GUZA-889898 format. One record per atom (N, C-alpha, C): residue in one letter; residue number from 1; atom name; x, y, z. Coordinates in Angstrom, 1 decimal. Example, Ala and Ser with C-alpha at 12.3 -4.5 7.8 and 13.67 -1.06 7.14 Angstrom:
2
 aa   i at     c1     c2     c3
  A   1  N   13.2   -5.7    7.8
  A   1 CA   12.3   -4.5    7.8
  A   1  C   13.2   -3.3    7.8
  S   2  N   12.8   -2.2    7.1
  S   2 CA   13.7   -1.1    7.1
  S   2  C   12.9    0.0    7.9
//
This chain:
156
 aa   i at     c1     c2     c3
  X   1  N -104.9  -71.6   10.1
  X   1 CA -104.2  -70.7    9.2
  X   1  C -103.3  -69.7   10.0
  X   2  N -102.3  -69.4    9.4
  X   2 CA -101.3  -68.4   10.0
  X   2  C -100.9  -67.4    9.0
  X   3  N -101.2  -66.1    9.2
  X   3 CA -100.8  -65.1    8.3
  X   3  C -101.4  -65.2    6.9
  X   4  N -102.6  -65.8    6.9
  X   4 CA -103.3  -66.0    5.6
  X   4  C -103.1  -67.2    4.8
  X   5  N -102.0  -68.0    5.4
  X   5 CA -101.7  -69.3    4.8
  X   5  C -101.9  -70.4    5.6
  X   6  N -102.3  -71.5    5.1
  X   6 CA -102.4  -72.7    5.9
  X   6  C -101.1  -73.0    6.6
  X   7  N -101.2  -73.7    7.7
  X   7 CA -100.0  -73.9    8.6
  X   7  C  -98.8  -74.5    7.7
  X   8  N  -99.2  -75.5    6.8
  X   8 CA  -98.0  -76.2    6.2
  X   8  C  -97.4  -75.2    5.1
  X   9  N  -98.1  -74.3    4.5
  X   9 CA  -97.5  -73.2    3.8
  X   9  C  -96.6  -72.2    4.6
  X  10  N  -97.1  -71.9    5.8
  X  10 CA  -96.4  -71.1    6.6
  X  10  C  -95.1  -71.7    7.0
  X  11  N  -95.0  -72.9    7.3
  X  11 CA  -93.8  -73.7    7.5
  X  11  C  -92.8  -73.5    6.3
  X  12  N  -93.4  -73.7    5.2
  X  12 CA  -92.6  -73.7    3.9
  X  12  C  -92.0  -72.3    3.7
  X  13  N  -92.6  -71.2    4.1
  X  13 CA  -92.3  -69.9    4.0
  X  13  C  -91.3  -69.3    5.1
  X  14  N  -91.2  -70.1    6.1
  X  14 CA  -90.2  -69.6    7.1
  X  14  C  -88.8  -69.9    6.7
  X  15  N  -87.9  -69.1    7.2
  X  15 CA  -86.5  -69.3    6.8
  X  15  C  -86.1  -70.6    7.5
  X  16  N  -85.2  -71.5    6.8
  X  16 CA  -84.8  -72.7    7.1
  X  16  C  -83.3  -72.6    7.2
  X  17  N  -82.6  -72.2    8.4
  X  17 CA  -81.3  -71.9    8.4
  X  17  C  -80.4  -73.2    7.8
  X  18  N  -80.9  -74.4    8.2
  X  18 CA  -80.2  -75.6    7.8
  X  18  C  -80.2  -75.6    6.2
  X  19  N  -81.3  -75.4    5.6
  X  19 CA  -81.4  -75.5    4.2
  X  19  C  -80.6  -74.4    3.5
  X  20  N  -80.5  -73.2    4.2
  X  20 CA  -79.7  -72.1    3.6
  X  20  C  -78.3  -72.4    3.7
  X  21  N  -77.8  -73.0    4.8
  X  21 CA  -76.5  -73.4    5.0
  X  21  C  -76.1  -74.4    4.0
  X  22  N  -76.9  -75.5    3.8
  X  22 CA  -76.7  -76.5    2.8
  X  22  C  -76.6  -75.9    1.5
  X  23  N  -77.5  -75.0    1.1
  X  23 CA  -77.4  -74.4   -0.2
  X  23  C  -76.2  -73.7   -0.5
  X  24  N  -75.7  -72.9    0.5
  X  24 CA  -74.5  -72.2    0.4
  X  24  C  -73.3  -73.2    0.3
  X  25  N  -73.3  -74.2    1.1
  X  25 CA  -72.2  -75.2    1.0
  X  25  C  -72.2  -75.9   -0.4
  X  26  N  -73.3  -76.2   -0.9
  X  26 CA  -73.5  -76.8   -2.2
  X  26  C  -72.9  -75.9   -3.4
  X  27  N  -73.3  -74.6   -3.3
  X  27 CA  -72.9  -73.6   -4.3
  X  27  C  -71.4  -73.5   -4.2
  X  28  N  -70.8  -73.4   -3.0
  X  28 CA  -69.4  -73.2   -2.6
  X  28  C  -68.6  -74.4   -3.3
  X  29  N  -69.1  -75.5   -3.1
  X  29 CA  -68.4  -76.8   -3.6
  X  29  C  -68.5  -76.7   -5.2
  X  30  N  -69.6  -76.3   -5.7
  X  30 CA  -69.8  -76.2   -7.2
  X  30  C  -68.8  -75.2   -7.7
  X  31  N  -68.8  -74.1   -7.1
  X  31 CA  -67.8  -73.0   -7.5
  X  31  C  -66.4  -73.4   -7.5
  X  32  N  -65.9  -74.2   -6.4
  X  32 CA  -64.7  -74.7   -6.3
  X  32  C  -64.4  -75.7   -7.5
  X  33  N  -65.3  -76.6   -7.9
  X  33 CA  -65.1  -77.4   -8.9
  X  33  C  -65.0  -76.7  -10.2
  X  34  N  -65.9  -75.6  -10.4
  X  34 CA  -65.9  -74.8  -11.6
  X  34  C  -64.6  -74.1  -11.7
  X  35  N  -64.0  -73.7  -10.5
  X  35 CA  -62.7  -73.0  -10.7
  X  35  C  -61.6  -74.0  -11.2
  X  36  N  -61.5  -75.3  -10.6
  X  36 CA  -60.6  -76.3  -11.1
  X  36  C  -60.8  -76.6  -12.6
  X  37  N  -62.1  -76.8  -13.0
  X  37 CA  -62.5  -77.0  -14.4
  X  37  C  -61.9  -75.8  -15.2
  X  38  N  -62.2  -74.7  -14.7
  X  38 CA  -61.9  -73.4  -15.3
  X  38  C  -60.3  -73.3  -15.6
  X  39  N  -59.7  -73.6  -14.5
  X  39 CA  -58.2  -73.5  -14.7
  X  39  C  -57.6  -74.6  -15.7
  X  40  N  -58.2  -75.8  -15.7
  X  40 CA  -57.8  -76.7  -16.7
  X  40  C  -58.2  -76.2  -18.2
  X  41  N  -59.4  -75.8  -18.4
  X  41 CA  -59.9  -75.3  -19.7
  X  41  C  -59.1  -74.1  -20.1
  X  42  N  -58.8  -73.1  -19.2
  X  42 CA  -58.1  -72.0  -19.4
  X  42  C  -56.6  -72.3  -19.8
  X  43  N  -56.0  -73.3  -19.2
  X  43 CA  -54.7  -73.7  -19.4
  X  43  C  -54.6  -74.1  -21.0
  X  44  N  -55.7  -74.9  -21.3
  X  44 CA  -55.7  -75.4  -22.8
  X  44  C  -55.9  -74.2  -23.6
  X  45  N  -56.8  -73.3  -23.4
  X  45 CA  -57.1  -72.0  -24.1
  X  45  C  -55.9  -71.2  -24.2
  X  46  N  -55.2  -71.1  -23.1
  X  46 CA  -54.0  -70.1  -23.0
  X  46  C  -52.9  -70.7  -24.0
  X  47  N  -52.7  -72.0  -23.8
  X  47 CA  -51.6  -72.6  -24.6
  X  47  C  -52.0  -72.5  -26.1
  X  48  N  -53.1  -72.7  -26.5
  X  48 CA  -53.4  -72.6  -27.9
  X  48  C  -53.4  -71.1  -28.3
  X  49  N  -54.0  -70.3  -27.5
  X  49 CA  -54.0  -68.8  -27.8
  X  49  C  -52.5  -68.3  -28.1
  X  50  N  -51.6  -68.6  -27.1
  X  50 CA  -50.2  -68.0  -27.3
  X  50  C  -49.5  -68.6  -28.3
  X  51  N  -49.7  -69.9  -28.6
  X  51 CA  -48.9  -70.6  -29.8
  X  51  C  -49.5  -70.0  -31.1
  X  52  N  -50.9  -69.9  -31.1
  X  52 CA  -51.5  -69.3  -32.3
  X  52  C  -51.3  -67.9  -32.6
  X  53  N  -51.2  -67.1  -31.4
  X  53 CA  -50.7  -65.7  -31.6
  X  53  C  -49.4  -65.4  -32.1
  X  54  N  -48.6  -66.3  -32.1
  X  54 CA  -47.2  -66.1  -32.7
  X  54  C  -47.3  -66.1  -34.2
  X  55  N  -48.3  -66.7  -34.8
  X  55 CA  -48.4  -66.7  -36.3
  X  55  C  -49.7  -66.2  -36.8
  X  56  N  -50.4  -65.7  -36.0
  X  56 CA  -51.7  -65.1  -36.5
  X  56  C  -52.2  -64.0  -35.6
  X  57  N  -53.1  -63.1  -36.2
  X  57 CA  -53.7  -62.0  -35.4
  X  57  C  -54.4  -62.5  -34.2
  X  58  N  -54.3  -61.8  -33.2
  X  58 CA  -54.8  -62.2  -31.7
  X  58  C  -56.2  -62.6  -31.8
  X  59  N  -57.1  -61.9  -32.7
  X  59 CA  -58.5  -62.3  -32.7
  X  59  C  -58.6  -63.6  -33.3
  X  60  N  -57.8  -64.0  -34.3
  X  60 CA  -58.1  -65.4  -34.9
  X  60  C  -57.4  -66.4  -34.0
  X  61  N  -56.4  -66.0  -33.2
  X  61 CA  -55.8  -66.8  -32.3
  X  61  C  -56.8  -67.1  -31.0
  X  62  N  -57.6  -66.1  -30.8
  X  62 CA  -58.6  -66.3  -29.6
  X  62  C  -59.7  -67.2  -30.2
  X  63  N  -60.1  -67.0  -31.4
  X  63 CA  -61.1  -67.9  -32.0
  X  63  C  -60.6  -69.4  -32.0
  X  64  N  -59.4  -69.6  -32.4
  X  64 CA  -58.8  -70.9  -32.4
  X  64  C  -58.9  -71.6  -31.1
  X  65  N  -58.4  -70.8  -30.0
  X  65 CA  -58.4  -71.2  -28.7
  X  65  C  -59.8  -71.7  -28.2
  X  66  N  -60.7  -70.7  -28.6
  X  66 CA  -62.2  -71.0  -28.2
  X  66  C  -62.6  -72.4  -28.8
  X  67  N  -62.3  -72.6  -30.1
  X  67 CA  -62.8  -73.8  -30.8
  X  67  C  -62.3  -75.0  -30.2
  X  68  N  -61.0  -75.0  -29.6
  X  68 CA  -60.5  -76.2  -29.0
  X  68  C  -61.0  -76.4  -27.5
  X  69  N  -61.1  -75.2  -26.8
  X  69 CA  -61.6  -75.3  -25.5
  X  69  C  -63.1  -75.5  -25.2
  X  70  N  -63.9  -75.2  -26.1
  X  70 CA  -65.4  -75.4  -26.0
  X  70  C  -65.8  -77.0  -25.6
  X  71  N  -65.3  -77.8  -26.5
  X  71 CA  -65.6  -79.2  -26.1
  X  71  C  -64.9  -79.7  -24.8
  X  72  N  -63.8  -79.2  -24.6
  X  72 CA  -63.1  -79.6  -23.3
  X  72  C  -63.9  -79.0  -22.1
  X  73  N  -64.3  -77.7  -22.3
  X  73 CA  -65.0  -77.1  -21.1
  X  73  C  -66.4  -77.9  -20.9
  X  74  N  -67.1  -78.1  -22.0
  X  74 CA  -68.4  -78.8  -21.8
  X  74  C  -68.3  -80.1  -21.2
  X  75  N  -67.3  -81.0  -21.6
  X  75 CA  -67.2  -82.2  -20.9
  X  75  C  -66.9  -82.2  -19.4
  X  76  N  -65.8  -81.3  -19.2
  X  76 CA  -65.5  -81.1  -17.7
  X  76  C  -66.6  -80.5  -16.9
  X  77  N  -67.2  -79.4  -17.5
  X  77 CA  -68.3  -78.9  -16.6
  X  77  C  -69.5  -79.7  -16.4
  X  78  N  -69.8  -80.4  -17.4
  X  78 CA  -71.0  -81.3  -17.3
  X  78  C  -70.8  -82.4  -16.2
  X  79  N  -69.7  -83.1  -16.3
  X  79 CA  -69.5  -84.2  -15.5
  X  79  C  -68.8  -83.8  -14.2
  X  80  N  -67.9  -83.0  -14.1
  X  80 CA  -67.2  -82.7  -12.9
  X  80  C  -67.8  -81.5  -12.1
  X  81  N  -68.0  -80.4  -12.7
  X  81 CA  -68.5  -79.3  -12.0
  X  81  C  -69.9  -79.5  -11.6
  X  82  N  -70.8  -79.9  -12.4
  X  82 CA  -72.3  -80.0  -12.2
  X  82  C  -72.7  -81.4  -11.9
  X  83  N  -71.7  -82.3  -12.0
  X  83 CA  -72.0  -83.8  -11.5
  X  83  C  -73.1  -84.5  -12.3
  X  84  N  -73.2  -84.2  -13.7
  X  84 CA  -74.2  -84.8  -14.5
  X  84  C  -73.6  -86.1  -15.2
  X  85  N  -74.0  -87.3  -14.9
  X  85 CA  -73.5  -88.4  -15.4
  X  85  C  -74.5  -89.1  -16.3
  X  86  N  -75.7  -88.8  -16.2
  X  86 CA  -76.7  -89.2  -17.2
  X  86  C  -76.5  -88.7  -18.5
  X  87  N  -76.4  -89.6  -19.5
  X  87 CA  -76.2  -89.2  -20.9
  X  87  C  -77.4  -88.7  -21.6
  X  88  N  -78.6  -88.8  -21.0
  X  88 CA  -79.7  -88.1  -21.7
  X  88  C  -79.6  -86.6  -21.6
  X  89  N  -80.1  -85.9  -22.7
  X  89 CA  -80.1  -84.6  -22.6
  X  89  C  -78.9  -83.8  -23.0
  X  90  N  -77.7  -84.6  -23.2
  X  90 CA  -76.4  -83.8  -23.4
  X  90  C  -76.5  -83.0  -24.7
  X  91  N  -77.2  -83.5  -25.8
  X  91 CA  -77.2  -82.6  -27.0
  X  91  C  -77.7  -81.1  -26.8
  X  92  N  -78.8  -81.1  -26.0
  X  92 CA  -79.5  -79.8  -25.6
  X  92  C  -78.5  -79.1  -24.8
  X  93  N  -78.0  -79.8  -23.7
  X  93 CA  -77.1  -79.0  -22.9
  X  93  C  -75.9  -78.5  -23.7
  X  94  N  -75.4  -79.3  -24.6
  X  94 CA  -74.3  -78.9  -25.4
  X  94  C  -74.6  -77.6  -26.2
  X  95  N  -75.9  -77.5  -26.8
  X  95 CA  -76.3  -76.3  -27.6
  X  95  C  -76.4  -75.2  -26.6
  X  96  N  -76.9  -75.4  -25.5
  X  96 CA  -77.0  -74.3  -24.4
  X  96  C  -75.6  -73.8  -24.0
  X  97  N  -74.7  -74.8  -23.8
  X  97 CA  -73.3  -74.5  -23.5
  X  97  C  -72.6  -73.7  -24.7
  X  98  N  -72.8  -74.2  -25.9
  X  98 CA  -72.2  -73.5  -27.1
  X  98  C  -72.7  -72.2  -27.2
  X  99  N  -74.0  -71.9  -26.9
  X  99 CA  -74.6  -70.5  -27.1
  X  99  C  -74.0  -69.7  -26.1
  X 100  N  -73.9  -70.1  -24.9
  X 100 CA  -73.2  -69.4  -23.8
  X 100  C  -71.8  -69.1  -24.0
  X 101  N  -71.1  -70.2  -24.7
  X 101 CA  -69.7  -70.1  -25.0
  X 101  C  -69.5  -68.9  -26.2
  X 102  N  -70.4  -69.0  -27.1
  X 102 CA  -70.5  -67.9  -28.2
  X 102  C  -70.6  -66.5  -27.7
  X 103  N  -71.6  -66.4  -26.7
  X 103 CA  -71.7  -65.0  -26.0
  X 103  C  -70.3  -64.7  -25.3
  X 104  N  -69.8  -65.7  -24.6
  X 104 CA  -68.5  -65.5  -23.9
  X 104  C  -67.5  -65.2  -24.9
  X 105  N  -67.4  -65.7  -26.1
  X 105 CA  -66.4  -65.4  -27.2
  X 105  C  -66.6  -64.0  -27.5
  X 106  N  -67.7  -63.5  -27.8
  X 106 CA  -68.0  -62.1  -28.0
  X 106  C  -67.4  -61.1  -27.0
  X 107  N  -67.8  -61.5  -25.7
  X 107 CA  -67.4  -60.7  -24.6
  X 107  C  -65.7  -60.8  -24.6
  X 108  N  -65.2  -61.9  -24.8
  X 108 CA  -63.8  -62.2  -24.7
  X 108  C  -63.1  -61.2  -25.9
  X 109  N  -63.6  -61.3  -27.0
  X 109 CA  -63.1  -60.5  -28.2
  X 109  C  -63.2  -59.0  -27.8
  X 110  N  -64.3  -58.5  -27.3
  X 110 CA  -64.6  -57.2  -26.9
  X 110  C  -63.5  -56.8  -25.8
  X 111  N  -63.2  -57.6  -24.7
  X 111 CA  -62.3  -57.3  -23.8
  X 111  C  -60.8  -57.2  -24.4
  X 112  N  -60.6  -58.2  -25.2
  X 112 CA  -59.3  -58.1  -25.9
  X 112  C  -59.0  -57.0  -26.7
  X 113  N  -60.0  -56.6  -27.5
  X 113 CA  -60.0  -55.4  -28.3
  X 113  C  -59.6  -54.1  -27.5
  X 114  N  -60.3  -54.0  -26.3
  X 114 CA  -60.1  -53.0  -25.4
  X 114  C  -58.9  -53.0  -24.8
  X 115  N  -58.4  -54.1  -24.1
  X 115 CA  -57.2  -54.2  -23.4
  X 115  C  -56.0  -54.2  -24.3
  X 116  N  -56.0  -54.8  -25.4
  X 116 CA  -54.9  -54.9  -26.3
  X 116  C  -54.9  -53.7  -27.4
  X 117  N  -56.0  -53.7  -28.0
  X 117 CA  -56.1  -52.7  -29.3
  X 117  C  -56.3  -51.2  -28.8
  X 118  N  -56.9  -51.0  -27.6
  X 118 CA  -57.1  -49.7  -27.2
  X 118  C  -56.1  -49.2  -26.1
  X 119  N  -56.0  -50.1  -25.1
  X 119 CA  -55.1  -49.7  -23.9
  X 119  C  -53.7  -50.1  -24.2
  X 120  N  -53.3  -51.0  -25.1
  X 120 CA  -52.0  -51.4  -25.4
  X 120  C  -51.4  -52.3  -24.4
  X 121  N  -52.2  -53.1  -23.7
  X 121 CA  -51.7  -54.0  -22.6
  X 121  C  -51.0  -55.3  -23.5
  X 122  N  -50.1  -56.0  -22.7
  X 122 CA  -49.6  -57.1  -23.3
  X 122  C  -50.6  -58.1  -23.5
  X 123  N  -50.4  -59.1  -24.5
  X 123 CA  -51.4  -60.2  -24.7
  X 123  C  -51.6  -61.0  -23.6
  X 124  N  -50.6  -61.3  -22.7
  X 124 CA  -50.8  -62.2  -21.6
  X 124  C  -51.5  -61.5  -20.5
  X 125  N  -51.2  -60.2  -20.2
  X 125 CA  -52.1  -59.5  -19.2
  X 125  C  -53.5  -59.3  -19.7
  X 126  N  -53.6  -59.0  -20.8
  X 126 CA  -55.0  -58.9  -21.4
  X 126  C  -55.7  -60.1  -21.3
  X 127  N  -55.2  -61.3  -21.6
  X 127 CA  -55.9  -62.6  -21.4
  X 127  C  -56.2  -62.8  -20.0
  X 128  N  -55.3  -62.5  -19.0
  X 128 CA  -55.8  -62.6  -17.6
  X 128  C  -56.9  -61.7  -17.2
  X 129  N  -56.9  -60.5  -17.6
  X 129 CA  -58.0  -59.5  -17.3
  X 129  C  -59.3  -60.0  -17.9
  X 130  N  -59.2  -60.5  -19.1
  X 130 CA  -60.4  -60.9  -19.8
  X 130  C  -61.0  -62.1  -19.2
  X 131  N  -60.0  -63.0  -18.6
  X 131 CA  -60.5  -64.2  -17.9
  X 131  C  -61.4  -63.8  -16.7
  X 132  N  -61.0  -62.8  -15.9
  X 132 CA  -61.8  -62.4  -14.8
  X 132  C  -63.3  -62.0  -15.2
  X 133  N  -63.4  -61.3  -16.2
  X 133 CA  -64.7  -60.9  -16.7
  X 133  C  -65.4  -62.1  -17.2
  X 134  N  -64.9  -62.9  -18.1
  X 134 CA  -65.6  -64.0  -18.8
  X 134  C  -65.9  -65.2  -17.8
  X 135  N  -65.0  -65.4  -16.9
  X 135 CA  -65.3  -66.5  -15.9
  X 135  C  -66.4  -66.3  -15.1
  X 136  N  -66.5  -65.0  -14.6
  X 136 CA  -67.6  -64.6  -13.7
  X 136  C  -69.0  -64.8  -14.5
  X 137  N  -69.2  -64.1  -15.7
  X 137 CA  -70.3  -64.3  -16.4
  X 137  C  -70.6  -65.8  -16.9
  X 138  N  -69.6  -66.5  -17.2
  X 138 CA  -69.7  -68.0  -17.6
  X 138  C  -70.3  -68.8  -16.5
  X 139  N  -69.7  -68.6  -15.3
  X 139 CA  -70.3  -69.5  -14.2
  X 139  C  -71.8  -69.2  -14.0
  X 140  N  -72.2  -67.9  -13.9
  X 140 CA  -73.5  -67.6  -13.7
  X 140  C  -74.5  -68.2  -14.8
  X 141  N  -74.0  -68.0  -16.1
  X 141 CA  -74.7  -68.6  -17.2
  X 141  C  -75.0  -70.0  -17.1
  X 142  N  -73.9  -70.8  -16.8
  X 142 CA  -73.9  -72.2  -16.8
  X 142  C  -74.7  -72.7  -15.6
  X 143  N  -74.6  -72.1  -14.5
  X 143 CA  -75.4  -72.5  -13.3
  X 143  C  -76.9  -72.2  -13.5
  X 144  N  -77.2  -71.1  -14.0
  X 144 CA  -78.6  -70.7  -14.1
  X 144  C  -79.4  -71.1  -15.3
  X 145  N  -78.6  -71.5  -16.4
  X 145 CA  -79.3  -71.8  -17.7
  X 145  C  -78.7  -73.2  -18.3
  X 146  N  -77.4  -73.3  -18.7
  X 146 CA  -77.1  -74.5  -19.3
  X 146  C  -77.2  -75.8  -18.5
  X 147  N  -76.7  -75.8  -17.2
  X 147 CA  -76.8  -77.0  -16.5
  X 147  C  -77.7  -76.8  -15.3
  X 148  N  -78.7  -76.1  -15.4
  X 148 CA  -79.6  -75.9  -14.3
  X 148  C  -80.3  -77.1  -13.9
  X 149  N  -80.4  -77.5  -12.7
  X 149 CA  -81.2  -78.7  -12.3
  X 149  C  -82.4  -78.2  -11.5
  X 150  N  -83.5  -78.9  -11.8
  X 150 CA  -84.8  -78.4  -11.1
  X 150  C  -84.6  -78.5   -9.6
  X 151  N  -85.2  -77.6   -8.9
  X 151 CA  -85.2  -77.8   -7.4
  X 151  C  -85.9  -79.0   -7.0
  X 152  N  -85.5  -79.5   -5.8
  X 152 CA  -86.1  -80.7   -5.3
  X 152  C  -87.6  -80.4   -5.0
  X 153  N  -88.3  -81.5   -5.2
  X 153 CA  -89.7  -81.4   -5.0
  X 153  C  -90.0  -81.2   -3.6
  X 154  N  -91.2  -80.6   -3.2
  X 154 CA  -91.5  -80.3   -1.9
  X 154  C  -91.6  -81.6   -1.1
  X 155  N  -91.0  -81.5    0.2
  X 155 CA  -91.0  -82.7    1.1
  X 155  C  -89.8  -83.6    0.9
  X 156  N  -88.9  -83.2    0.0
  X 156 CA  -87.6  -84.1   -0.3
  X 156  C  -86.6  -83.5    0.4
//
């Protein structure tokens, strides 16, 4: 026993620089794929938002953009960002994704209300600023909840 733990447990508790570097590399690649997916989904949402905002209130335009971009974002994030090819479990993942997207929509509407309604920023600038807030929170939510994969079993 070492430090109150059997030797095998002590080895598991030691820092493993190779495992840490691999984890950082894996998260970095995943974040890069998330950004590509986000740019694609955002382009779709932005196009719908700007077109819809010409004929309706910005809040309704935002909701319209959201309704179009959620299925696009789910498909791209599931397959490309998080590399999930297995078709099992997708309905539960979609419900988690949609719940997170609903929270993101609320945050989006709040940011737009503040940036446009309170601060008088242009719709385009407000969209960009809101994107920074929502993209950060969305990546964390998707990674930690909606598409979370269990850690590898000990010894793998």
